[in-house]
All heavy atoms as TSV, in Angstrom:
chain	resi	resn	atom	element	x	y	z
A	1	MET	N	N	3.960	-5.453	2.813
A	1	MET	CA	C	3.176	-5.153	1.648
A	1	MET	C	C	3.975	-4.158	0.812
A	1	MET	O	O	4.521	-3.191	1.343
A	1	MET	CB	C	1.841	-4.540	2.081
A	1	MET	CG	C	0.963	-4.100	0.950
A	1	MET	SD	S	-0.625	-3.434	1.529
A	1	MET	CE	C	-1.318	-4.855	2.320
A	2	GLY	N	N	4.066	-4.436	-0.473
A	2	GLY	CA	C	4.721	-3.524	-1.399
A	2	GLY	C	C	3.686	-2.891	-2.311
A	2	GLY	O	O	2.832	-3.589	-2.868
A	3	ILE	N	N	3.744	-1.585	-2.434
A	3	ILE	CA	C	2.775	-0.847	-3.248
A	3	ILE	C	C	3.541	-0.010	-4.266
A	3	ILE	O	O	4.479	0.708	-3.902
A	3	ILE	CB	C	1.908	0.081	-2.370
A	3	ILE	CG1	C	1.203	-0.725	-1.269
A	3	ILE	CG2	C	0.904	0.854	-3.218
A	3	ILE	CD1	C	0.580	0.133	-0.178
A	4	VAL	N	N	3.142	-0.095	-5.530
A	4	VAL	CA	C	3.720	0.730	-6.581
A	4	VAL	C	C	2.590	1.581	-7.161
A	4	VAL	O	O	1.567	1.060	-7.596
A	4	VAL	CB	C	4.372	-0.117	-7.694
A	4	VAL	CG1	C	4.883	0.774	-8.813
A	4	VAL	CG2	C	5.503	-0.957	-7.124
A	5	ILE	N	N	2.802	2.887	-7.150
A	5	ILE	CA	C	1.791	3.819	-7.649
A	5	ILE	C	C	2.300	4.426	-8.947
A	5	ILE	O	O	3.289	5.155	-8.959
A	5	ILE	CB	C	1.496	4.928	-6.620
A	5	ILE	CG1	C	1.085	4.313	-5.286
A	5	ILE	CG2	C	0.423	5.878	-7.150
A	5	ILE	CD1	C	0.973	5.317	-4.153
A	6	GLU	N	N	1.597	4.109	-10.039
A	6	GLU	CA	C	1.966	4.640	-11.351
A	6	GLU	C	C	1.092	5.827	-11.753
A	6	GLU	O	O	1.456	6.571	-12.650
A	6	GLU	CB	C	1.854	3.542	-12.404
A	6	GLU	CG	C	2.805	2.386	-12.149
A	6	GLU	CD	C	2.642	1.278	-13.152
A	6	GLU	OE1	O	1.743	0.439	-12.958
A	6	GLU	OE2	O	3.420	1.274	-14.135
A	7	ASP	N	N	-0.054	5.984	-11.118
A	7	ASP	CA	C	-0.970	7.078	-11.416
A	7	ASP	C	C	-0.974	8.054	-10.243
A	7	ASP	O	O	-1.514	7.746	-9.174
A	7	ASP	CB	C	-2.382	6.534	-11.648
A	7	ASP	CG	C	-3.380	7.609	-12.029
A	7	ASP	OD1	O	-3.027	8.812	-11.992
A	7	ASP	OD2	O	-4.520	7.249	-12.368
A	8	PRO	N	N	-0.367	9.231	-10.422
A	8	PRO	CA	C	-0.297	10.195	-9.320
A	8	PRO	C	C	-1.670	10.579	-8.756
A	8	PRO	O	O	-1.771	10.969	-7.595
A	8	PRO	CB	C	0.386	11.413	-9.936
A	8	PRO	CG	C	1.071	10.919	-11.160
A	8	PRO	CD	C	0.291	9.728	-11.632
A	9	ASP	N	N	-2.712	10.439	-9.548
A	9	ASP	CA	C	-4.056	10.768	-9.069
A	9	ASP	C	C	-4.551	9.780	-8.017
A	9	ASP	O	O	-5.533	10.045	-7.325
A	9	ASP	CB	C	-5.045	10.814	-10.233
A	9	ASP	CG	C	-4.772	11.965	-11.189
A	9	ASP	OD1	O	-4.171	12.972	-10.749
A	9	ASP	OD2	O	-5.155	11.854	-12.361
A	10	SER	N	N	-3.890	8.641	-7.872
A	10	SER	CA	C	-4.299	7.624	-6.896
A	10	SER	C	C	-3.576	7.745	-5.552
A	10	SER	O	O	-3.897	7.016	-4.619
A	10	SER	CB	C	-4.064	6.227	-7.472
A	10	SER	OG	O	-4.914	5.996	-8.567
A	11	VAL	N	N	-2.631	8.652	-5.449
A	11	VAL	CA	C	-1.845	8.788	-4.217
A	11	VAL	C	C	-2.738	9.087	-3.015
A	11	VAL	O	O	-2.608	8.458	-1.959
A	11	VAL	CB	C	-0.756	9.870	-4.374
A	11	VAL	CG1	C	-0.095	10.187	-3.044
A	11	VAL	CG2	C	0.280	9.432	-5.399
A	12	ALA	N	N	-3.642	10.025	-3.147
A	12	ALA	CA	C	-4.516	10.395	-2.020
A	12	ALA	C	C	-5.379	9.219	-1.589
A	12	ALA	O	O	-5.564	8.981	-0.387
A	12	ALA	CB	C	-5.380	11.592	-2.396
A	13	ALA	N	N	-5.886	8.456	-2.542
A	13	ALA	CA	C	-6.728	7.306	-2.216
A	13	ALA	C	C	-5.921	6.245	-1.467
A	13	ALA	O	O	-6.410	5.651	-0.502
A	13	ALA	CB	C	-7.347	6.714	-3.477
A	14	VAL	N	N	-4.682	5.996	-1.890
A	14	VAL	CA	C	-3.818	5.038	-1.198
A	14	VAL	C	C	-3.591	5.497	0.237
A	14	VAL	O	O	-3.732	4.720	1.188
A	14	VAL	CB	C	-2.466	4.844	-1.926
A	14	VAL	CG1	C	-1.487	4.048	-1.062
A	14	VAL	CG2	C	-2.668	4.163	-3.262
A	15	ASN	N	N	-3.258	6.760	0.408
A	15	ASN	CA	C	-3.022	7.287	1.750
A	15	ASN	C	C	-4.263	7.185	2.627
A	15	ASN	O	O	-4.165	6.860	3.814
A	15	ASN	CB	C	-2.523	8.728	1.682
A	15	ASN	CG	C	-1.082	8.809	1.247
A	15	ASN	OD1	O	-0.272	7.953	1.587
A	15	ASN	ND2	N	-0.747	9.826	0.486
A	16	ASN	N	N	-5.428	7.463	2.060
A	16	ASN	CA	C	-6.671	7.364	2.829
A	16	ASN	C	C	-6.942	5.927	3.280
A	16	ASN	O	O	-7.345	5.691	4.423
A	16	ASN	CB	C	-7.856	7.887	2.018
A	16	ASN	CG	C	-7.838	9.386	1.857
A	16	ASN	OD1	O	-7.234	10.096	2.658
A	16	ASN	ND2	N	-8.490	9.876	0.823
A	17	ILE	N	N	-6.713	4.971	2.391
A	17	ILE	CA	C	-6.932	3.566	2.748
A	17	ILE	C	C	-5.938	3.131	3.819
A	17	ILE	O	O	-6.310	2.471	4.798
A	17	ILE	CB	C	-6.840	2.660	1.501
A	17	ILE	CG1	C	-8.010	2.957	0.553
A	17	ILE	CG2	C	-6.839	1.189	1.902
A	17	ILE	CD1	C	-7.881	2.325	-0.815
A	18	LEU	N	N	-4.671	3.498	3.664
A	18	LEU	CA	C	-3.680	3.148	4.677
A	18	LEU	C	C	-4.033	3.775	6.026
A	18	LEU	O	O	-3.825	3.169	7.080
A	18	LEU	CB	C	-2.279	3.570	4.237
A	18	LEU	CG	C	-1.670	2.746	3.108
A	18	LEU	CD1	C	-0.347	3.368	2.655
A	18	LEU	CD2	C	-1.456	1.303	3.534
A	19	HIS	N	N	-4.580	4.971	6.008
A	19	HIS	CA	C	-4.992	5.636	7.249
A	19	HIS	C	C	-6.108	4.851	7.946
A	19	HIS	O	O	-6.138	4.788	9.183
A	19	HIS	CB	C	-5.432	7.070	6.959
A	19	HIS	CG	C	-5.828	7.822	8.186
A	19	HIS	ND1	N	-4.900	8.252	9.109
A	19	HIS	CD2	C	-7.036	8.190	8.656
A	19	HIS	CE1	C	-5.537	8.868	10.094
A	19	HIS	NE2	N	-6.826	8.837	9.846
A	20	GLU	N	N	-7.007	4.248	7.166
A	20	GLU	CA	C	-8.081	3.428	7.744
A	20	GLU	C	C	-7.513	2.262	8.552
A	20	GLU	O	O	-8.138	1.801	9.505
A	20	GLU	CB	C	-8.966	2.837	6.642
A	20	GLU	CG	C	-9.853	3.810	5.922
A	20	GLU	CD	C	-10.612	3.120	4.802
A	20	GLU	OE1	O	-10.976	1.935	4.941
A	20	GLU	OE2	O	-10.828	3.778	3.763
A	21	TYR	N	N	-6.347	1.761	8.162
A	21	TYR	CA	C	-5.726	0.607	8.798
A	21	TYR	C	C	-4.544	1.019	9.679
A	21	TYR	O	O	-3.688	0.192	9.991
A	21	TYR	CB	C	-5.271	-0.390	7.730
A	21	TYR	CG	C	-6.421	-1.066	7.026
A	21	TYR	CD1	C	-7.074	-0.457	5.962
A	21	TYR	CD2	C	-6.875	-2.311	7.446
A	21	TYR	CE1	C	-8.141	-1.071	5.330
A	21	TYR	CE2	C	-7.938	-2.940	6.816
A	21	TYR	CZ	C	-8.564	-2.307	5.759
A	21	TYR	OH	O	-9.627	-2.921	5.125
A	22	ALA	N	N	-4.499	2.255	10.096
A	22	ALA	CA	C	-3.353	2.792	10.843
A	22	ALA	C	C	-3.035	2.001	12.104
A	22	ALA	O	O	-1.865	1.876	12.477
A	22	ALA	CB	C	-3.595	4.263	11.189
A	23	ASP	N	N	-4.045	1.444	12.761
A	23	ASP	CA	C	-3.803	0.681	13.986
A	23	ASP	C	C	-3.007	-0.596	13.734
A	23	ASP	O	O	-2.392	-1.129	14.652
A	23	ASP	CB	C	-5.125	0.319	14.668
A	23	ASP	CG	C	-5.829	1.526	15.251
A	23	ASP	OD1	O	-5.169	2.574	15.439
A	23	ASP	OD2	O	-7.038	1.429	15.525
A	24	SER	N	N	-3.016	-1.080	12.498
A	24	SER	CA	C	-2.300	-2.308	12.149
A	24	SER	C	C	-0.925	-2.049	11.547
A	24	SER	O	O	-0.144	-2.978	11.368
A	24	SER	CB	C	-3.127	-3.128	11.151
A	24	SER	OG	O	-4.356	-3.487	11.718
A	25	VAL	N	N	-0.632	-0.793	11.231
A	25	VAL	CA	C	0.639	-0.453	10.567
A	25	VAL	C	C	1.748	-0.307	11.610
A	25	VAL	O	O	1.646	0.506	12.527
A	25	VAL	CB	C	0.502	0.848	9.742
A	25	VAL	CG1	C	1.851	1.253	9.164
A	25	VAL	CG2	C	-0.522	0.670	8.633
A	26	ILE	N	N	2.788	-1.119	11.447
A	26	ILE	CA	C	3.962	-1.014	12.313
A	26	ILE	C	C	4.900	0.066	11.780
A	26	ILE	O	O	5.454	0.852	12.522
A	26	ILE	CB	C	4.709	-2.361	12.386
A	26	ILE	CG1	C	3.833	-3.398	13.070
A	26	ILE	CG2	C	6.037	-2.211	13.111
A	26	ILE	CD1	C	4.416	-4.789	13.038
A	27	GLY	N	N	5.074	0.076	10.468
A	27	GLY	CA	C	5.957	1.050	9.845
A	27	GLY	C	C	5.662	1.182	8.364
A	27	GLY	O	O	5.078	0.289	7.755
A	28	ARG	N	N	6.063	2.320	7.830
A	28	ARG	CA	C	5.789	2.612	6.423
A	28	ARG	C	C	6.939	3.450	5.877
A	28	ARG	O	O	7.416	4.368	6.552
A	28	ARG	CB	C	4.478	3.388	6.347
A	28	ARG	CG	C	4.194	3.986	5.011
A	28	ARG	CD	C	2.913	4.784	5.096
A	28	ARG	NE	N	2.768	5.575	3.907
A	28	ARG	CZ	C	1.711	6.285	3.599
A	28	ARG	NH1	N	0.690	6.308	4.421
A	28	ARG	NH2	N	1.660	6.964	2.496
A	29	MET	N	N	7.383	3.121	4.664
A	29	MET	CA	C	8.429	3.899	4.022
A	29	MET	C	C	8.026	4.147	2.577
A	29	MET	O	O	7.706	3.206	1.845
A	29	MET	CB	C	9.764	3.155	4.059
A	29	MET	CG	C	10.893	3.917	3.391
A	29	MET	SD	S	12.500	3.099	3.482
A	29	MET	CE	C	12.182	1.596	2.601
A	30	GLY	N	N	8.011	5.381	2.176
A	30	GLY	CA	C	7.677	5.741	0.807
A	30	GLY	C	C	8.885	6.312	0.084
A	30	GLY	O	O	9.645	7.090	0.662
A	31	LEU	N	N	9.074	5.881	-1.145
A	31	LEU	CA	C	10.193	6.351	-1.961
A	31	LEU	C	C	9.692	6.813	-3.314
A	31	LEU	O	O	9.007	6.052	-4.004
A	31	LEU	CB	C	11.211	5.217	-2.175
A	31	LEU	CG	C	11.842	4.618	-0.931
A	31	LEU	CD1	C	12.591	3.347	-1.290
A	31	LEU	CD2	C	12.763	5.621	-0.298
A	32	PRO	N	N	10.047	8.015	-3.727
A	32	PRO	CA	C	9.702	8.438	-5.082
A	32	PRO	C	C	10.753	7.944	-6.067
A	32	PRO	O	O	11.942	7.920	-5.755
A	32	PRO	CB	C	9.739	9.968	-4.990
A	32	PRO	CG	C	10.752	10.247	-3.930
A	32	PRO	CD	C	10.641	9.091	-2.943
A	33	HIS	N	N	10.314	7.516	-7.223
A	33	HIS	CA	C	11.241	7.157	-8.305
A	33	HIS	C	C	10.974	8.183	-9.404
A	33	HIS	O	O	10.158	7.962	-10.296
A	33	HIS	CB	C	10.981	5.733	-8.784
A	33	HIS	CG	C	12.044	5.188	-9.685
A	33	HIS	ND1	N	12.636	5.925	-10.680
A	33	HIS	CD2	C	12.631	3.977	-9.730
A	33	HIS	CE1	C	13.520	5.197	-11.318
A	33	HIS	NE2	N	13.537	3.995	-10.751
A	34	ARG	N	N	11.647	9.305	-9.310
A	34	ARG	CA	C	11.359	10.457	-10.167
A	34	ARG	C	C	11.592	10.188	-11.655
A	34	ARG	O	O	10.852	10.671	-12.492
A	34	ARG	CB	C	12.164	11.656	-9.691
A	34	ARG	CG	C	11.658	12.170	-8.357
A	34	ARG	CD	C	12.415	13.404	-7.888
A	34	ARG	NE	N	11.929	13.821	-6.590
A	34	ARG	CZ	C	12.417	13.399	-5.432
A	34	ARG	NH1	N	13.422	12.543	-5.413
A	34	ARG	NH2	N	11.918	13.829	-4.293
A	35	GLN	N	N	12.616	9.388	-11.972
A	35	GLN	CA	C	12.915	9.113	-13.377
A	35	GLN	C	C	11.772	8.353	-14.050
A	35	GLN	O	O	11.543	8.500	-15.246
A	35	GLN	CB	C	14.218	8.315	-13.529
A	35	GLN	CG	C	15.468	9.064	-13.172
A	35	GLN	CD	C	15.791	8.986	-11.679
A	35	GLN	OE1	O	15.023	8.461	-10.880
A	35	GLN	NE2	N	16.927	9.533	-11.304
A	36	ARG	N	N	11.062	7.536	-13.296
A	36	ARG	CA	C	9.966	6.740	-13.862
A	36	ARG	C	C	8.587	7.253	-13.436
A	36	ARG	O	O	7.569	6.642	-13.753
A	36	ARG	CB	C	10.106	5.285	-13.461
A	36	ARG	CG	C	11.332	4.657	-14.082
A	36	ARG	CD	C	11.359	3.203	-13.792
A	36	ARG	NE	N	12.585	2.631	-14.317
A	36	ARG	CZ	C	12.623	1.524	-15.006
A	36	ARG	NH1	N	11.531	0.850	-15.245
A	36	ARG	NH2	N	13.771	1.058	-15.436
A	37	ASN	N	N	8.573	8.335	-12.677
A	37	ASN	CA	C	7.330	8.939	-12.202
A	37	ASN	C	C	6.480	7.915	-11.419
A	37	ASN	O	O	5.296	7.751	-11.664
A	37	ASN	CB	C	6.530	9.536	-13.360
A	37	ASN	CG	C	5.515	10.551	-12.872
A	37	ASN	OD1	O	5.728	11.200	-11.850
A	37	ASN	ND2	N	4.421	10.673	-13.584
A	38	LEU	N	N	7.144	7.196	-10.496
A	38	LEU	CA	C	6.487	6.179	-9.672
A	38	LEU	C	C	6.614	6.538	-8.202
A	38	LEU	O	O	7.567	7.185	-7.786
A	38	LEU	CB	C	7.168	4.808	-9.837
A	38	LEU	CG	C	7.148	4.122	-11.170
A	38	LEU	CD1	C	8.014	2.866	-11.096
A	38	LEU	CD2	C	5.734	3.764	-11.560
A	39	GLY	N	N	5.667	6.059	-7.417
A	39	GLY	CA	C	5.784	6.085	-5.972
A	39	GLY	C	C	5.855	4.649	-5.491
A	39	GLY	O	O	5.095	3.793	-5.956
A	40	ILE	N	N	6.778	4.363	-4.592
A	40	ILE	CA	C	6.954	3.017	-4.063
A	40	ILE	C	C	6.790	3.091	-2.552
A	40	ILE	O	O	7.471	3.886	-1.897
A	40	ILE	CB	C	8.340	2.453	-4.421
A	40	ILE	CG1	C	8.533	2.480	-5.935
A	40	ILE	CG2	C	8.516	1.053	-3.859
A	40	ILE	CD1	C	9.964	2.389	-6.379
A	41	ILE	N	N	5.890	2.280	-2.017
A	41	ILE	CA	C	5.636	2.293	-0.579
A	41	ILE	C	C	5.794	0.881	-0.036
A	41	ILE	O	O	5.243	-0.075	-0.578
A	41	ILE	CB	C	4.217	2.805	-0.264
A	41	ILE	CG1	C	3.990	4.196	-0.856
A	41	ILE	CG2	C	3.981	2.827	1.249
A	41	ILE	CD1	C	2.558	4.692	-0.728
A	42	SER	N	N	6.546	0.769	1.043
A	42	SER	CA	C	6.696	-0.488	1.768
A	42	SER	C	C	5.967	-0.324	3.100
A	42	SER	O	O	6.218	0.651	3.829
A	42	SER	CB	C	8.179	-0.779	1.999
A	42	SER	OG	O	8.334	-1.938	2.774
A	43	VAL	N	N	5.074	-1.255	3.412
A	43	VAL	CA	C	4.286	-1.174	4.642
A	43	VAL	C	C	4.435	-2.481	5.412
A	43	VAL	O	O	4.279	-3.560	4.843
A	43	VAL	CB	C	2.783	-0.934	4.327
A	43	VAL	CG1	C	1.985	-0.777	5.607
A	43	VAL	CG2	C	2.592	0.279	3.431
A	44	VAL	N	N	4.737	-2.375	6.697
A	44	VAL	CA	C	4.818	-3.543	7.578
A	44	VAL	C	C	3.594	-3.506	8.493
A	44	VAL	O	O	3.313	-2.479	9.127
A	44	VAL	CB	C	6.117	-3.537	8.409
A	44	VAL	CG1	C	6.159	-4.738	9.338
A	44	VAL	CG2	C	7.328	-3.515	7.483
A	45	LEU	N	N	2.865	-4.625	8.516
A	45	LEU	CA	C	1.608	-4.696	9.259
A	45	LEU	C	C	1.646	-5.813	10.294
A	45	LEU	O	O	2.318	-6.818	10.109
A	45	LEU	CB	C	0.459	-4.985	8.288
A	45	LEU	CG	C	0.263	-3.975	7.175
A	45	LEU	CD1	C	-0.367	-4.628	5.970
A	45	LEU	CD2	C	-0.585	-2.837	7.673
A	46	ASP	N	N	0.883	-5.625	11.348
A	46	ASP	CA	C	0.626	-6.687	12.321
A	46	ASP	C	C	-0.883	-6.775	12.459
A	46	ASP	O	O	-1.497	-5.956	13.156
A	46	ASP	CB	C	1.278	-6.373	13.659
A	46	ASP	CG	C	1.104	-7.499	14.670
A	46	ASP	OD1	O	0.613	-8.588	14.285
A	46	ASP	OD2	O	1.454	-7.293	15.842
A	47	ALA	N	N	-1.470	-7.726	11.740
A	47	ALA	CA	C	-2.931	-7.857	11.703
A	47	ALA	C	C	-3.287	-9.262	11.245
A	47	ALA	O	O	-2.453	-9.961	10.655
A	47	ALA	CB	C	-3.527	-6.828	10.744
A	48	PRO	N	N	-4.527	-9.681	11.488
A	48	PRO	CA	C	-4.969	-10.978	10.968
A	48	PRO	C	C	-4.917	-10.995	9.435
A	48	PRO	O	O	-5.050	-9.957	8.785
A	48	PRO	CB	C	-6.415	-11.094	11.459
A	48	PRO	CG	C	-6.533	-10.119	12.575
A	48	PRO	CD	C	-5.555	-9.029	12.288
A	49	GLN	N	N	-4.731	-12.191	8.884
A	49	GLN	CA	C	-4.588	-12.324	7.435
A	49	GLN	C	C	-5.789	-11.769	6.677
A	49	GLN	O	O	-5.618	-11.138	5.632
A	49	GLN	CB	C	-4.364	-13.779	7.062
A	49	GLN	CG	C	-4.071	-13.976	5.589
A	49	GLN	CD	C	-3.667	-15.401	5.261
A	49	GLN	OE1	O	-3.409	-16.205	6.153
A	49	GLN	NE2	N	-3.597	-15.709	3.987
A	50	ASP	N	N	-7.001	-11.960	7.191
A	50	ASP	CA	C	-8.172	-11.457	6.472
A	50	ASP	C	C	-8.194	-9.936	6.423
A	50	ASP	O	O	-8.624	-9.342	5.433
A	50	ASP	CB	C	-9.473	-12.019	7.056
A	50	ASP	CG	C	-9.675	-11.680	8.523
A	50	ASP	OD1	O	-8.673	-11.482	9.244
A	50	ASP	OD2	O	-10.841	-11.624	8.953
A	51	GLU	N	N	-7.692	-9.281	7.462
A	51	GLU	CA	C	-7.632	-7.819	7.465
A	51	GLU	C	C	-6.583	-7.314	6.472
A	51	GLU	O	O	-6.818	-6.351	5.742
A	51	GLU	CB	C	-7.306	-7.319	8.875
A	51	GLU	CG	C	-7.389	-5.816	9.012
A	51	GLU	CD	C	-7.188	-5.364	10.449
A	51	GLU	OE1	O	-7.693	-6.035	11.367
A	51	GLU	OE2	O	-6.510	-4.333	10.631
A	52	ILE	N	N	-5.444	-7.995	6.438
A	52	ILE	CA	C	-4.399	-7.619	5.488
A	52	ILE	C	C	-4.875	-7.853	4.055
A	52	ILE	O	O	-4.636	-7.029	3.166
A	52	ILE	CB	C	-3.096	-8.384	5.778
A	52	ILE	CG1	C	-2.527	-7.956	7.136
A	52	ILE	CG2	C	-2.067	-8.158	4.671
A	52	ILE	CD1	C	-1.353	-8.788	7.623
A	53	SER	N	N	-5.583	-8.953	3.831
A	53	SER	CA	C	-6.128	-9.235	2.501
A	53	SER	C	C	-7.140	-8.176	2.080
A	53	SER	O	O	-7.169	-7.767	0.916
A	53	SER	CB	C	-6.786	-10.612	2.482
A	53	SER	OG	O	-5.829	-11.618	2.642
A	54	ALA	N	N	-7.960	-7.732	3.014
A	54	ALA	CA	C	-8.939	-6.682	2.704
A	54	ALA	C	C	-8.230	-5.389	2.320
A	54	ALA	O	O	-8.603	-4.726	1.342
A	54	ALA	CB	C	-9.864	-6.454	3.898
A	55	LEU	N	N	-7.203	-5.031	3.071
A	55	LEU	CA	C	-6.422	-3.834	2.761
A	55	LEU	C	C	-5.777	-3.955	1.391
A	55	LEU	O	O	-5.869	-3.042	0.560
A	55	LEU	CB	C	-5.358	-3.616	3.835
A	55	LEU	CG	C	-4.271	-2.580	3.552
A	55	LEU	CD1	C	-4.862	-1.208	3.318
A	55	LEU	CD2	C	-3.271	-2.550	4.687
A	56	SER	N	N	-5.136	-5.076	1.138
A	56	SER	CA	C	-4.478	-5.309	-0.145
A	56	SER	C	C	-5.476	-5.227	-1.300
A	56	SER	O	O	-5.181	-4.649	-2.354
A	56	SER	CB	C	-3.789	-6.666	-0.123
A	56	SER	OG	O	-3.173	-6.939	-1.347
A	57	GLY	N	N	-6.648	-5.801	-1.113
A	57	GLY	CA	C	-7.675	-5.767	-2.150
A	57	GLY	C	C	-8.147	-4.364	-2.460
A	57	GLY	O	O	-8.304	-3.992	-3.625
A	58	LYS	N	N	-8.363	-3.567	-1.417
A	58	LYS	CA	C	-8.807	-2.179	-1.620
A	58	LYS	C	C	-7.759	-1.378	-2.391
A	58	LYS	O	O	-8.084	-0.630	-3.306
A	58	LYS	CB	C	-9.076	-1.495	-0.278
A	58	LYS	CG	C	-10.324	-1.954	0.406
A	58	LYS	CD	C	-10.513	-1.208	1.719
A	58	LYS	CE	C	-11.744	-1.693	2.450
A	58	LYS	NZ	N	-11.952	-0.958	3.716
A	59	ILE	N	N	-6.501	-1.545	-2.008
A	59	ILE	CA	C	-5.430	-0.797	-2.674
A	59	ILE	C	C	-5.232	-1.304	-4.097
A	59	ILE	O	O	-5.065	-0.510	-5.027
A	59	ILE	CB	C	-4.125	-0.892	-1.860
A	59	ILE	CG1	C	-4.287	-0.069	-0.567
A	59	ILE	CG2	C	-2.938	-0.391	-2.666
A	59	ILE	CD1	C	-3.129	-0.153	0.374
A	60	GLY	N	N	-5.268	-2.611	-4.281
A	60	GLY	CA	C	-5.044	-3.185	-5.606
A	60	GLY	C	C	-6.112	-2.854	-6.629
A	60	GLY	O	O	-5.867	-2.934	-7.833
A	61	ARG	N	N	-7.292	-2.468	-6.169
A	61	ARG	CA	C	-8.375	-2.102	-7.098
A	61	ARG	C	C	-8.283	-0.662	-7.599
A	61	ARG	O	O	-9.019	-0.268	-8.503
A	61	ARG	CB	C	-9.729	-2.327	-6.436
A	61	ARG	CG	C	-10.137	-3.788	-6.387
A	61	ARG	CD	C	-11.578	-3.980	-5.958
A	61	ARG	NE	N	-11.813	-3.611	-4.572
A	61	ARG	CZ	C	-11.615	-4.404	-3.520
A	61	ARG	NH1	N	-11.155	-5.624	-3.702
A	61	ARG	NH2	N	-11.877	-3.992	-2.298
A	62	LEU	N	N	-7.378	0.113	-7.041
A	62	LEU	CA	C	-7.232	1.501	-7.484
A	62	LEU	C	C	-6.548	1.550	-8.848
A	62	LEU	O	O	-5.667	0.740	-9.144
A	62	LEU	CB	C	-6.410	2.299	-6.467
A	62	LEU	CG	C	-7.013	2.447	-5.077
A	62	LEU	CD1	C	-5.992	3.091	-4.138
A	62	LEU	CD2	C	-8.293	3.268	-5.126
A	63	ASP	N	N	-6.944	2.514	-9.663
A	63	ASP	CA	C	-6.329	2.694	-10.976
A	63	ASP	C	C	-4.858	3.072	-10.839
A	63	ASP	O	O	-4.511	3.952	-10.044
A	63	ASP	CB	C	-7.052	3.788	-11.767
A	63	ASP	CG	C	-8.434	3.374	-12.215
A	63	ASP	OD1	O	-8.662	2.154	-12.368
A	63	ASP	OD2	O	-9.287	4.257	-12.390
A	64	GLY	N	N	-4.020	2.391	-11.592
A	64	GLY	CA	C	-2.600	2.725	-11.619
A	64	GLY	C	C	-1.840	2.332	-10.370
A	64	GLY	O	O	-0.767	2.870	-10.109
A	65	VAL	N	N	-2.382	1.377	-9.590
A	65	VAL	CA	C	-1.725	0.956	-8.353
A	65	VAL	C	C	-1.585	-0.564	-8.355
A	65	VAL	O	O	-2.531	-1.289	-8.666
A	65	VAL	CB	C	-2.534	1.392	-7.111
A	65	VAL	CG1	C	-1.837	0.948	-5.831
A	65	VAL	CG2	C	-2.727	2.915	-7.099
A	66	SER	N	N	-0.385	-1.047	-8.003
A	66	SER	CA	C	-0.139	-2.479	-7.850
A	66	SER	C	C	0.227	-2.740	-6.399
A	66	SER	O	O	0.884	-1.922	-5.750
A	66	SER	CB	C	1.029	-2.925	-8.726
A	66	SER	OG	O	0.773	-2.669	-10.075
A	67	CYS	N	N	-0.203	-3.894	-5.894
A	67	CYS	CA	C	0.048	-4.216	-4.487
A	67	CYS	C	C	0.345	-5.705	-4.365
A	67	CYS	O	O	-0.371	-6.532	-4.921
A	67	CYS	CB	C	-1.191	-3.846	-3.678
A	67	CYS	SG	S	-1.032	-4.167	-1.925
A	68	LYS	N	N	1.406	-6.033	-3.645
A	68	LYS	CA	C	1.768	-7.421	-3.376
A	68	LYS	C	C	1.997	-7.562	-1.873
A	68	LYS	O	O	2.565	-6.675	-1.228
A	68	LYS	CB	C	3.048	-7.836	-4.111
A	68	LYS	CG	C	2.916	-7.812	-5.614
A	68	LYS	CD	C	1.989	-8.894	-6.074
A	68	LYS	CE	C	1.869	-8.864	-7.596
A	68	LYS	NZ	N	0.930	-9.805	-8.106
A	69	THR	N	N	1.569	-8.704	-1.347
A	69	THR	CA	C	1.675	-8.937	0.086
A	69	THR	C	C	2.472	-10.207	0.346
A	69	THR	O	O	2.314	-11.213	-0.334
A	69	THR	CB	C	0.270	-9.080	0.701
A	69	THR	OG1	O	-0.494	-7.919	0.360
A	69	THR	CG2	C	0.337	-9.210	2.201
A	70	LEU	N	N	3.310	-10.139	1.356
A	70	LEU	CA	C	4.110	-11.268	1.792
A	70	LEU	C	C	3.795	-11.503	3.262
A	70	LEU	O	O	3.771	-10.553	4.047
A	70	LEU	CB	C	5.597	-10.949	1.608
A	70	LEU	CG	C	6.603	-11.974	2.081
A	70	LEU	CD1	C	6.537	-13.209	1.190
A	70	LEU	CD2	C	7.984	-11.383	2.034
A	71	TYR	N	N	3.522	-12.744	3.639
A	71	TYR	CA	C	3.174	-13.088	5.015
A	71	TYR	C	C	4.293	-13.876	5.670
A	71	TYR	O	O	4.924	-14.714	5.025
A	71	TYR	CB	C	1.903	-13.946	5.039
A	71	TYR	CG	C	0.677	-13.239	4.513
A	71	TYR	CD1	C	0.298	-13.386	3.185
A	71	TYR	CD2	C	-0.103	-12.451	5.337
A	71	TYR	CE1	C	-0.832	-12.751	2.684
A	71	TYR	CE2	C	-1.230	-11.812	4.870
A	71	TYR	CZ	C	-1.595	-11.975	3.537
A	71	TYR	OH	O	-2.710	-11.341	3.050
A	72	SER	N	N	4.509	-13.642	6.956
A	72	SER	CA	C	5.436	-14.490	7.710
A	72	SER	C	C	4.644	-15.677	8.264
A	72	SER	O	O	3.426	-15.654	8.339
A	72	SER	CB	C	6.077	-13.706	8.849
A	72	SER	OG	O	5.116	-13.413	9.845
A	73	LYS	N	N	5.358	-16.708	8.653
A	73	LYS	CA	C	4.692	-17.903	9.197
A	73	LYS	C	C	4.359	-17.728	10.647
A	73	LYS	O	O	4.890	-16.996	11.376
A	73	LYS	CB	C	5.596	-19.115	9.021
A	73	LYS	CG	C	5.762	-19.448	7.560
A	73	LYS	CD	C	6.583	-20.688	7.412
A	73	LYS	CE	C	6.713	-20.985	5.929
A	73	LYS	NZ	N	7.379	-22.195	5.644
């Protein structure tokens, strides 16, 4: 899952949602892009597709946050 945070006020909400799904998170890497004032987070999950979709939906509904998910076969 790739997450781009354009609104710094949404960072805490993203972290809280990811914490709710902590049991499914294999790894997470966050990178600041200071020149563009963005936060970029890559998250690797091991969970059923419906759980990942629920997580993606919650994050994607936040103001100033974009989320894209890629599934393996």
